[in-house]
N, CA, C and O atoms as a Tinker XYZ file with bonds, in Angstrom:
   452  protein
     1  N    131.621000  116.584000   55.537000    73     2
     2  CA   131.463000  115.160000   55.667000    64     1     3
     3  C    131.850000  114.504000   54.340000    63     2     4     5
     4  O    131.412000  114.940000   53.276000    81     3
     5  N    132.649000  113.486000   54.408000    73     3     6
     6  CA   133.146000  112.823000   53.217000    64     5     7
     7  C    132.196000  111.687000   52.826000    63     6     8     9
     8  O    131.816000  110.873000   53.667000    81     7
     9  N    131.819000  111.638000   51.552000    73     7    10
    10  CA   130.920000  110.564000   51.112000    64     9    11
    11  C    131.740000  109.340000   50.757000    63    10    12    13
    12  O    132.831000  109.451000   50.198000    81    11
    13  N    131.216000  108.192000   51.080000    73    11    14
    14  CA   131.892000  106.941000   50.792000    64    13    15
    15  C    131.154000  106.216000   49.685000    63    14    16    17
    16  O    129.925000  106.143000   49.690000    81    15
    17  N    131.892000  105.691000   48.753000    73    15    18
    18  CA   131.303000  104.917000   47.669000    64    17    19
    19  C    131.602000  103.440000   47.909000    63    18    20    21
    20  O    132.668000  103.089000   48.415000    81    19
    21  N    130.665000  102.590000   47.546000    73    19    22
    22  CA   130.927000  101.161000   47.734000    64    21    23
    23  C    132.028000  100.673000   46.795000    63    22    24    25
    24  O    132.198000  101.180000   45.686000    81    23
    25  N    132.758000   99.688000   47.267000    73    23    26
    26  CA   133.813000   99.105000   46.449000    64    25    27
    27  C    133.156000   98.183000   45.427000    63    26    28    29
    28  O    132.387000   97.291000   45.788000    81    27
    29  N    133.464000   98.403000   44.155000    73    27    30
    30  CA   132.843000   97.638000   43.073000    64    29    31
    31  C    133.884000   96.685000   42.504000    63    30    32    33
    32  O    134.971000   97.101000   42.102000    81    31
    33  N    133.538000   95.405000   42.475000    73    31    34
    34  CA   134.427000   94.427000   41.862000    64    33    35
    35  C    133.982000   94.211000   40.424000    63    34    36    37
    36  O    132.792000   94.266000   40.113000    81    35
    37  N    134.949000   93.967000   39.557000    73    35    38
    38  CA   134.630000   93.798000   38.137000    64    37    39
    39  C    133.883000   92.503000   37.855000    63    38    40    41
    40  O    133.169000   92.428000   36.855000    81    39
    41  N    134.019000   91.460000   38.711000    73    39    42
    42  CA   133.347000   90.191000   38.424000    64    41    43
    43  C    131.847000   90.265000   38.694000    63    42    44    45
    44  O    131.109000   89.374000   38.272000    81    43
    45  N    131.387000   91.282000   39.370000    73    43    46
    46  CA   129.961000   91.376000   39.697000    64    45    47
    47  C    129.107000   91.855000   38.527000    63    46    48    49
    48  O    127.887000   91.697000   38.545000    81    47
    49  N    129.735000   92.433000   37.518000    73    47    50
    50  CA   128.971000   93.021000   36.423000    64    49    51
    51  C    129.128000   92.167000   35.170000    63    50    52    53
    52  O    130.241000   91.848000   34.750000    81    51
    53  N    128.002000   91.809000   34.591000    73    51    54
    54  CA   128.015000   91.059000   33.339000    64    53    55
    55  C    127.002000   91.673000   32.398000    63    54    56    57
    56  O    125.923000   92.089000   32.821000    81    55
    57  N    127.343000   91.729000   31.138000    73    55    58
    58  CA   126.419000   92.210000   30.113000    64    57    59
    59  C    125.845000   90.985000   29.413000    63    58    60    61
    60  O    126.589000   90.150000   28.898000    81    59
    61  N    124.537000   90.882000   29.398000    73    59    62
    62  CA   123.860000   89.755000   28.768000    64    61    63
    63  C    123.250000   90.244000   27.467000    63    62    64    65
    64  O    122.489000   91.211000   27.452000    81    63
    65  N    123.585000   89.574000   26.381000    73    63    66
    66  CA   123.006000   89.935000   25.102000    64    65    67
    67  C    121.781000   89.066000   24.865000    63    66    68    69
    68  O    121.848000   87.839000   24.933000    81    67
    69  N    120.688000   89.709000   24.592000    73    67    70
    70  CA   119.441000   88.992000   24.350000    64    69    71
    71  C    119.309000   88.668000   22.869000    63    70    72    73
    72  O    119.610000   89.500000   22.013000    81    71
    73  N    118.862000   87.467000   22.576000    73    71    74
    74  CA   118.638000   87.056000   21.203000    64    73    75
    75  C    117.200000   87.377000   20.820000    63    74    76    77
    76  O    116.305000   87.318000   21.663000    81    75
    77  N    116.972000   87.715000   19.563000    73    75    78
    78  CA   115.589000   87.976000   19.119000    64    77    79
    79  C    114.752000   86.712000   19.198000    63    78    80    81
    80  O    115.282000   85.601000   19.185000    81    79
    81  N    113.451000   86.887000   19.279000    73    79    82
    82  CA   112.545000   85.757000   19.426000    64    81    83
    83  C    112.424000   84.906000   18.169000    63    82    84    85
    84  O    112.310000   83.685000   18.270000    81    83
    85  N    112.445000   85.504000   17.014000    73    83    86
    86  CA   112.289000   84.701000   15.803000    64    85    87
    87  C    113.457000   84.946000   14.861000    63    86    88    89
    88  O    114.123000   85.979000   14.928000    81    87
    89  N    113.695000   83.983000   13.985000    73    87    90
    90  CA   114.849000   84.042000   13.092000    64    89    91
    91  C    114.710000   85.152000   12.067000    63    90    92    93
    92  O    115.710000   85.732000   11.645000    81    91
    93  N    113.481000   85.457000   11.658000    73    91    94
    94  CA   113.268000   86.514000   10.676000    64    93    95
    95  C    113.748000   87.847000   11.231000    63    94    96    97
    96  O    114.412000   88.618000   10.539000    81    95
    97  N    113.412000   88.105000   12.466000    73    95    98
    98  CA   113.824000   89.341000   13.104000    64    97    99
    99  C    115.347000   89.377000   13.235000    63    98   100   101
   100  O    115.952000   90.435000   13.058000    81    99
   101  N    115.972000   88.247000   13.539000    73    99   102
   102  CA   117.427000   88.178000   13.692000    64   101   103
   103  C    118.118000   88.442000   12.363000    63   102   104   105
   104  O    119.120000   89.156000   12.318000    81   103
   105  N    117.598000   87.875000   11.281000    73   103   106
   106  CA   118.235000   88.089000    9.986000    64   105   107
   107  C    118.101000   89.539000    9.540000    63   106   108   109
   108  O    118.994000   90.055000    8.868000    81   107
   109  N    117.036000   90.189000    9.890000    73   107   110
   110  CA   116.873000   91.596000    9.534000    64   109   111
   111  C    117.839000   92.461000   10.324000    63   110   112   113
   112  O    118.342000   93.460000    9.808000    81   111
   113  N    118.107000   92.086000   11.585000    73   111   114
   114  CA   119.033000   92.872000   12.390000    64   113   115
   115  C    120.478000   92.675000   11.940000    63   114   116   117
   116  O    121.272000   93.615000   11.975000    81   115
   117  N    120.821000   91.467000   11.522000    73   115   118
   118  CA   122.200000   91.180000   11.158000    64   117   119
   119  C    122.575000   91.793000    9.817000    63   118   120   121
   120  O    123.689000   92.296000    9.672000    81   119
   121  N    121.696000   91.769000    8.848000    73   119   122
   122  CA   122.042000   92.263000    7.514000    64   121   123
   123  C    120.965000   93.195000    6.984000    63   122   124   125
   124  O    120.185000   92.801000    6.118000    81   123
   125  N    120.904000   94.426000    7.487000    73   123   126
   126  CA   119.852000   95.327000    7.025000    64   125   127
   127  C    120.121000   95.927000    5.653000    63   126   128   129
   128  O    119.190000   96.421000    5.017000    81   127
   129  N    121.381000   95.902000    5.165000    73   127   130
   130  CA   121.694000   96.557000    3.907000    64   129   131
   131  C    121.594000   95.632000    2.692000    63   130   132   133
   132  O    121.691000   96.096000    1.556000    81   131
   133  N    121.400000   94.331000    2.920000    73   131   134
   134  CA   121.297000   93.411000    1.798000    64   133   135
   135  C    119.937000   93.558000    1.126000    63   134   136   137
   136  O    118.926000   93.742000    1.803000    81   135
   137  N    119.909000   93.478000   -0.199000    73   135   138
   138  CA   118.606000   93.563000   -0.871000    64   137   139
   139  C    117.787000   92.308000   -0.580000    63   138   140   141
   140  O    118.311000   91.194000   -0.552000    81   139
   141  N    116.531000   92.509000   -0.371000    73   139   142
   142  CA   115.665000   91.383000   -0.066000    64   141   143
   143  C    115.244000   90.696000   -1.353000    63   142   144   145
   144  O    114.780000   91.332000   -2.299000    81   143
   145  N    115.418000   89.381000   -1.364000    73   143   146
   146  CA   114.987000   88.611000   -2.521000    64   145   147
   147  C    113.613000   88.037000   -2.234000    63   146   148   149
   148  O    113.281000   87.711000   -1.094000    81   147
   149  N    112.846000   87.924000   -3.257000    73   147   150
   150  CA   111.490000   87.400000   -3.082000    64   149   151
   151  C    111.559000   85.890000   -2.892000    63   150   152   153
   152  O    112.087000   85.162000   -3.733000    81   151
   153  N    111.019000   85.443000   -1.778000    73   151   154
   154  CA   111.010000   84.026000   -1.467000    64   153   155
   155  C    109.655000   83.465000   -1.842000    63   154   156   157
   156  O    108.661000   84.192000   -1.860000    81   155
   157  N    109.609000   82.165000   -2.144000    73   155   158
   158  CA   108.305000   81.577000   -2.455000    64   157   159
   159  C    107.361000   81.696000   -1.260000    63   158   160   161
   160  O    107.775000   81.619000   -0.104000    81   159
   161  N    106.100000   81.881000   -1.571000    73   159   162
   162  CA   105.089000   82.050000   -0.534000    64   161   163
   163  C    104.986000   80.783000    0.316000    63   162   164   165
   164  O    104.884000   79.677000   -0.213000    81   163
   165  N    105.014000   80.955000    1.613000    73   163   166
   166  CA   104.850000   79.836000    2.538000    64   165   167
   167  C    103.398000   79.798000    2.984000    63   166   168   169
   168  O    102.687000   80.802000    2.941000    81   167
   169  N    102.985000   78.642000    3.404000    73   167   170
   170  CA   101.638000   78.532000    3.953000    64   169   171
   171  C    101.599000   79.267000    5.282000    63   170   172   173
   172  O    102.415000   79.012000    6.167000    81   171
   173  N    100.664000   80.162000    5.413000    73   171   174
   174  CA   100.556000   80.964000    6.622000    64   173   175
   175  C     99.649000   80.239000    7.606000    63   174   176   177
   176  O     98.503000   79.913000    7.298000    81   175
   177  N    100.189000   79.994000    8.796000    73   175   178
   178  CA    99.392000   79.343000    9.831000    64   177   179
   179  C     98.482000   80.375000   10.474000    63   178   180   181
   180  O     98.842000   81.548000   10.572000    81   179
   181  N     97.315000   79.950000   10.910000    73   179   182
   182  CA    96.440000   80.905000   11.595000    64   181   183
   183  C     97.063000   81.340000   12.923000    63   182   184   185
   184  O     97.784000   80.574000   13.562000    81   183
   185  N     96.776000   82.568000   13.322000    73   183   186
   186  CA    97.365000   83.122000   14.534000    64   185   187
   187  C     96.499000   82.881000   15.768000    63   186   188   189
   188  O     96.486000   83.705000   16.682000    81   187
   189  N     95.792000   81.787000   15.805000    73   187   190
   190  CA    94.985000   81.488000   16.979000    64   189   191
   191  C     95.635000   80.363000   17.768000    63   190   192   193
   192  O     96.688000   79.856000   17.381000    81   191
   193  N     95.022000   79.979000   18.854000    73   191   194
   194  CA    95.578000   78.962000   19.735000    64   193   195
   195  C     94.995000   77.581000   19.480000    63   194   196   197
   196  O     95.108000   76.705000   20.338000    81   195
   197  N     94.384000   77.363000   18.340000    73   195   198
   198  CA    93.729000   76.090000   18.078000    64   197   199
   199  C     94.719000   74.933000   17.987000    63   198   200   201
   200  O     94.358000   73.787000   18.255000    81   199
   201  N     95.948000   75.222000   17.616000    73   199   202
   202  CA    96.911000   74.118000   17.517000    64   201   203
   203  C     97.340000   73.604000   18.886000    63   202   204   205
   204  O     97.922000   72.523000   18.972000    81   203
   205  N     97.073000   74.340000   19.953000    73   203   206
   206  CA    97.428000   73.909000   21.294000    64   205   207
   207  C     96.261000   73.251000   22.028000    63   206   208   209
   208  O     96.431000   72.750000   23.140000    81   207
   209  N     95.102000   73.249000   21.424000    73   207   210
   210  CA    93.943000   72.657000   22.081000    64   209   211
   211  C     94.051000   71.140000   22.087000    63   210   212   213
   212  O     94.531000   70.526000   21.134000    81   211
   213  N     93.589000   70.552000   23.192000    73   211   214
   214  CA    93.580000   69.097000   23.296000    64   213   215
   215  C     92.144000   68.618000   23.134000    63   214   216   217
   216  O     91.212000   69.288000   23.578000    81   215
   217  N     91.965000   67.480000   22.509000    73   215   218
   218  CA    90.597000   66.956000   22.414000    64   217   219
   219  C     90.085000   66.562000   23.796000    63   218   220   221
   220  O     90.823000   66.013000   24.614000    81   219
   221  N     88.835000   66.845000   24.037000    73   219   222
   222  CA    88.251000   66.562000   25.352000    64   221   223
   223  C     87.608000   65.189000   25.351000    63   222   224   225
   224  O     87.020000   64.758000   24.360000    81   223
   225  N     87.732000   64.510000   26.485000    73   223   226
   226  CA    87.149000   63.180000   26.621000    64   225   227
   227  C     85.631000   63.265000   26.742000    63   226   228   229
   228  O     84.908000   62.441000   26.183000    81   227
   229  N     85.152000   64.276000   27.482000    73   227   230
   230  CA    83.708000   64.439000   27.684000    64   229   231
   231  C     83.347000   65.905000   27.437000    63   230   232   233
   232  O     84.176000   66.790000   27.646000    81   231
   233  N     82.130000   66.163000   26.999000    73   231   234
   234  CA    81.730000   67.564000   26.794000    64   233   235
   235  C     81.596000   68.291000   28.138000    63   234   236   237
   236  O     81.449000   67.670000   29.190000    81   235
   237  N     81.651000   69.613000   28.069000    73   235   238
   238  CA    81.528000   70.422000   29.286000    64   237   239
   239  C     80.136000   70.285000   29.889000    63   238   240   241
   240  O     79.137000   70.164000   29.179000    81   239
   241  N     80.098000   70.306000   31.219000    73   239   242
   242  CA    78.830000   70.298000   31.943000    64   241   243
   243  C     78.562000   71.739000   32.375000    63   242   244   245
   244  O     79.050000   72.186000   33.413000    81   243
   245  N     77.776000   72.467000   31.561000    73   243   246
   246  CA    77.552000   73.888000   31.823000    64   245   247
   247  C     76.764000   74.119000   33.104000    63   246   248   249
   248  O     76.961000   75.139000   33.765000    81   247
   249  N     75.883000   73.205000   33.470000    73   247   250
   250  CA    75.103000   73.370000   34.702000    64   249   251
   251  C     76.031000   73.324000   35.913000    63   250   252   253
   252  O     75.895000   74.132000   36.832000    81   251
   253  N     76.970000   72.384000   35.916000    73   251   254
   254  CA    77.903000   72.280000   37.031000    64   253   255
   255  C     78.813000   73.508000   37.090000    63   254   256   257
   256  O     79.126000   74.003000   38.172000    81   255
   257  N     79.232000   73.991000   35.930000    73   255   258
   258  CA    80.082000   75.172000   35.887000    64   257   259
   259  C     79.347000   76.399000   36.418000    63   258   260   261
   260  O     79.927000   77.194000   37.158000    81   259
   261  N     78.071000   76.561000   36.048000    73   259   262
   262  CA    77.286000   77.700000   36.538000    64   261   263
   263  C     77.080000   77.614000   38.046000    63   262   264   265
   264  O     77.155000   78.628000   38.740000    81   263
   265  N     76.820000   76.406000   38.561000    73   263   266
   266  CA    76.662000   76.248000   40.009000    64   265   267
   267  C     77.966000   76.574000   40.742000    63   266   268   269
   268  O     77.944000   77.184000   41.811000    81   267
   269  N     79.085000   76.173000   40.174000    73   267   270
   270  CA    80.377000   76.497000   40.784000    64   269   271
   271  C     80.627000   78.003000   40.749000    63   270   272   273
   272  O     81.161000   78.559000   41.709000    81   271
   273  N     80.249000   78.670000   39.658000    73   271   274
   274  CA    80.405000   80.126000   39.569000    64   273   275
   275  C     79.524000   80.839000   40.581000    63   274   276   277
   276  O     79.954000   81.813000   41.200000    81   275
   277  N     78.306000   80.368000   40.754000    73   275   278
   278  CA    77.394000   80.973000   41.738000    64   277   279
   279  C     77.931000   80.776000   43.147000    63   278   280   281
   280  O     77.886000   81.695000   43.964000    81   279
   281  N     78.441000   79.573000   43.437000    73   279   282
   282  CA    79.004000   79.307000   44.764000    64   281   283
   283  C     80.227000   80.195000   45.020000    63   282   284   285
   284  O     80.389000   80.713000   46.125000    81   283
   285  N     81.079000   80.376000   44.021000    73   283   286
   286  CA    82.252000   81.234000   44.176000    64   285   287
   287  C     81.840000   82.691000   44.381000    63   286   288   289
   288  O     82.437000   83.398000   45.192000    81   287
   289  N     80.820000   83.139000   43.648000    73   287   290
   290  CA    80.333000   84.514000   43.816000    64   289   291
   291  C     79.744000   84.713000   45.209000    63   290   292   293
   292  O     79.996000   85.738000   45.843000    81   291
   293  N     78.960000   83.744000   45.694000    73   291   294
   294  CA    78.371000   83.844000   47.033000    64   293   295
   295  C     79.464000   83.871000   48.101000    63   294   296   297
   296  O     79.372000   84.632000   49.065000    81   295
   297  N     80.491000   83.049000   47.934000    73   295   298
   298  CA    81.603000   83.044000   48.888000    64   297   299
   299  C     82.318000   84.391000   48.887000    63   298   300   301
   300  O     82.690000   84.895000   49.947000    81   299
   301  N     82.512000   84.978000   47.706000    73   299   302
   302  CA    83.180000   86.275000   47.604000    64   301   303
   303  C     82.351000   87.370000   48.265000    63   302   304   305
   304  O     82.897000   88.229000   48.957000    81   303
   305  N     81.041000   87.345000   48.058000    73   303   306
   306  CA    80.169000   88.345000   48.682000    64   305   307
   307  C     80.193000   88.180000   50.202000    63   306   308   309
   308  O     80.272000   89.170000   50.929000    81   307
   309  N     80.126000   86.939000   50.686000    73   307   310
   310  CA    80.162000   86.696000   52.128000    64   309   311
   311  C     81.491000   87.146000   52.722000    63   310   312   313
   312  O     81.514000   87.749000   53.796000    81   311
   313  N     82.581000   86.866000   52.050000    73   311   314
   314  CA    83.896000   87.275000   52.544000    64   313   315
   315  C     84.025000   88.795000   52.570000    63   314   316   317
   316  O     84.621000   89.350000   53.493000    81   315
   317  N     83.476000   89.467000   51.571000    73   315   318
   318  CA    83.498000   90.928000   51.544000    64   317   319
   319  C     82.661000   91.505000   52.679000    63   318   320   321
   320  O     83.070000   92.466000   53.329000    81   319
   321  N     81.480000   90.915000   52.919000    73   319   322
   322  CA    80.614000   91.394000   54.002000    64   321   323
   323  C     81.284000   91.208000   55.362000    63   322   324   325
   324  O     81.213000   92.097000   56.211000    81   323
   325  N     81.922000   90.080000   55.573000    73   323   326
   326  CA    82.625000   89.848000   56.842000    64   325   327
   327  C     83.773000   90.836000   56.990000    63   326   328   329
   328  O     84.003000   91.339000   58.089000    81   327
   329  N     84.498000   91.128000   55.917000    73   327   330
   330  CA    85.590000   92.095000   55.980000    64   329   331
   331  C     85.109000   93.494000   56.314000    63   330   332   333
   332  O     85.741000   94.196000   57.103000    81   331
   333  N     83.994000   93.906000   55.720000    73   331   334
   334  CA    83.437000   95.237000   56.022000    64   333   335
   335  C     82.958000   95.302000   57.464000    63   334   336   337
   336  O     83.203000   96.286000   58.161000    81   335
   337  N     82.270000   94.245000   57.914000    73   335   338
   338  CA    81.803000   94.213000   59.310000    64   337   339
   339  C     82.979000   94.265000   60.272000    63   338   340   341
   340  O     82.921000   94.976000   61.275000    81   339
   341  N     84.042000   93.528000   59.988000    73   339   342
   342  CA    85.213000   93.511000   60.856000    64   341   343
   343  C     85.884000   94.880000   60.892000    63   342   344   345
   344  O     86.292000   95.335000   61.961000    81   343
   345  N     86.004000   95.538000   59.754000    73   343   346
   346  CA    86.624000   96.866000   59.708000    64   345   347
   347  C     85.798000   97.878000   60.500000    63   346   348   349
   348  O     86.357000   98.713000   61.211000    81   347
   349  N     84.462000   97.808000   60.380000    73   347   350
   350  CA    83.605000   98.750000   61.113000    64   349   351
   351  C     83.648000   98.488000   62.612000    63   350   352   353
   352  O     83.656000   99.433000   63.401000    81   351
   353  N     83.675000   97.221000   63.017000    73   351   354
   354  CA    83.717000   96.935000   64.456000    64   353   355
   355  C     85.070000   97.324000   65.052000    63   354   356   357
   356  O     85.129000   97.766000   66.199000    81   355
   357  N     86.158000   97.168000   64.292000    73   355   358
   358  CA    87.470000   97.610000   64.784000    64   357   359
   359  C     87.496000   99.129000   64.910000    63   358   360   361
   360  O     88.054000   99.655000   65.873000    81   359
   361  N     86.903000   99.843000   63.954000    73   359   362
   362  CA    86.854000  101.308000   64.031000    64   361   363
   363  C     86.022000  101.759000   65.225000    63   362   364   365
   364  O     86.392000  102.712000   65.912000    81   363
   365  N     84.903000  101.085000   65.477000    73   363   366
   366  CA    84.059000  101.430000   66.623000    64   365   367
   367  C     84.792000  101.154000   67.936000    63   366   368   369
   368  O     84.718000  101.957000   68.866000    81   367
   369  N     85.489000  100.038000   68.014000    73   367   370
   370  CA    86.261000   99.714000   69.209000    64   369   371
   371  C     87.366000  100.733000   69.433000    63   370   372   373
   372  O     87.640000  101.107000   70.574000    81   371
   373  N     88.007000  101.188000   68.354000    73   371   374
   374  CA    89.060000  102.203000   68.482000    64   373   375
   375  C     88.490000  103.528000   68.983000    63   374   376   377
   376  O     89.090000  104.199000   69.822000    81   375
   377  N     87.302000  103.897000   68.446000    73   375   378
   378  CA    86.666000  105.132000   68.919000    64   377   379
   379  C     86.353000  105.044000   70.406000    63   378   380   381
   380  O     86.604000  105.994000   71.147000    81   379
   381  N     85.811000  103.924000   70.847000    73   379   382
   382  CA    85.474000  103.748000   72.263000    64   381   383
   383  C     86.739000  103.758000   73.114000    63   382   384   385
   384  O     86.750000  104.370000   74.183000    81   383
   385  N     87.786000  103.108000   72.676000    73   383   386
   386  CA    89.034000  103.073000   73.430000    64   385   387
   387  C     89.655000  104.465000   73.524000    63   386   388   389
   388  O     90.162000  104.842000   74.580000    81   387
   389  N     89.622000  105.235000   72.432000    73   387   390
   390  CA    90.139000  106.610000   72.477000    64   389   391
   391  C     89.347000  107.459000   73.454000    63   390   392   393
   392  O     89.914000  108.288000   74.165000    81   391
   393  N     88.039000  107.254000   73.489000    73   391   394
   394  CA    87.186000  108.005000   74.402000    64   393   395
   395  C     87.529000  107.679000   75.854000    63   394   396   397
   396  O     87.617000  108.576000   76.693000    81   395
   397  N     87.724000  106.392000   76.146000    73   395   398
   398  CA    88.049000  105.977000   77.520000    64   397   399
   399  C     89.423000  106.499000   77.914000    63   398   400   401
   400  O     89.611000  106.924000   79.054000    81   399
   401  N     90.380000  106.476000   77.007000    73   399   402
   402  CA    91.729000  106.952000   77.319000    64   401   403
   403  C     91.774000  108.457000   77.539000    63   402   404   405
   404  O     92.698000  108.959000   78.179000    81   403
   405  N     90.779000  109.195000   77.011000    73   403   406
   406  CA    90.702000  110.638000   77.264000    64   405   407
   407  C     89.974000  110.928000   78.574000    63   406   408   409
   408  O     89.744000  112.090000   78.910000    81   407
   409  N     89.613000  109.890000   79.310000    73   407   410
   410  CA    88.950000  109.992000   80.625000    64   409   411
   411  C     87.562000  110.610000   80.525000    63   410   412   413
   412  O     87.138000  111.328000   81.430000    81   411
   413  N     86.864000  110.342000   79.453000    73   411   414
   414  CA    85.488000  110.796000   79.322000    64   413   415
   415  C     84.577000  109.743000   79.915000    63   414   416   417
   416  O     84.947000  108.573000   80.011000    81   415
   417  N     83.379000  110.161000   80.317000    73   415   418
   418  CA    82.464000  109.239000   80.978000    64   417   419
   419  C     81.336000  108.748000   80.064000    63   418   420   421
   420  O     80.702000  107.738000   80.370000    81   419
   421  N     81.081000  109.419000   78.986000    73   419   422
   422  CA    79.948000  109.066000   78.127000    64   421   423
   423  C     80.417000  108.323000   76.865000    63   422   424   425
   424  O     80.021000  108.677000   75.754000    81   423
   425  N     81.246000  107.312000   77.034000    73   423   426
   426  CA    81.842000  106.617000   75.887000    64   425   427
   427  C     80.958000  105.504000   75.333000    63   426   428   429
   428  O     80.981000  105.247000   74.129000    81   427
   429  N     80.195000  104.851000   76.169000    73   427   430
   430  CA    79.409000  103.704000   75.722000    64   429   431
   431  C     78.101000  104.184000   75.127000    63   430   432   433
   432  O     77.407000  105.016000   75.711000    81   431
   433  N     77.773000  103.654000   73.961000    73   431   434
   434  CA    76.503000  104.009000   73.331000    64   433   435
   435  C     75.399000  103.133000   73.929000    63   434   436   437
   436  O     75.548000  101.917000   74.051000    81   435
   437  N     74.332000  103.754000   74.283000    73   435   438
   438  CA    73.180000  103.025000   74.830000    64   437   439
   439  C     72.094000  103.001000   73.761000    63   438   440   441
   440  O     71.614000  104.044000   73.317000    81   439
   441  N     71.720000  101.798000   73.359000    73   439   442
   442  CA    70.688000  101.700000   72.335000    64   441   443
   443  C     69.332000  101.520000   73.003000    63   442   444   445
   444  O     69.172000  100.689000   73.896000    81   443
   445  N     68.362000  102.308000   72.559000    73   443   446
   446  CA    67.013000  102.253000   73.113000    64   445   447
   447  C     66.102000  101.639000   72.061000    63   446   448   449
   448  O     66.035000  102.118000   70.929000    81   447
   449  N     65.407000  100.585000   72.438000    73   447   450
   450  CA    64.509000   99.905000   71.492000    64   449   451
   451  C     63.104000  100.340000   71.691000    63   450   452
   452  O     62.208000   99.875000   70.986000    81   451
């Protein structure tokens, strides 16, 4: 049996050159053999996200946030319980259906109180 290879057109392939994220990294890649000269010390910015923070109009309402967290947790627990109940009832229905399809007579469970 002869194997067939797809026809490849040259216009479908392109090489994309990625640029470095910062200029310091780019200068090190472009000229690694040049001796490094000592530059004057720059002010180092802190590496946190405080410069992106916006001032808030009102302070946080922690009571409302806690109530929302409790409501979300209760909803998640209820949704999980419904999912488990649904999975168990589908499994029970499948067991009963398999029993009936095998032509057995004792398929239904009788609960005695």
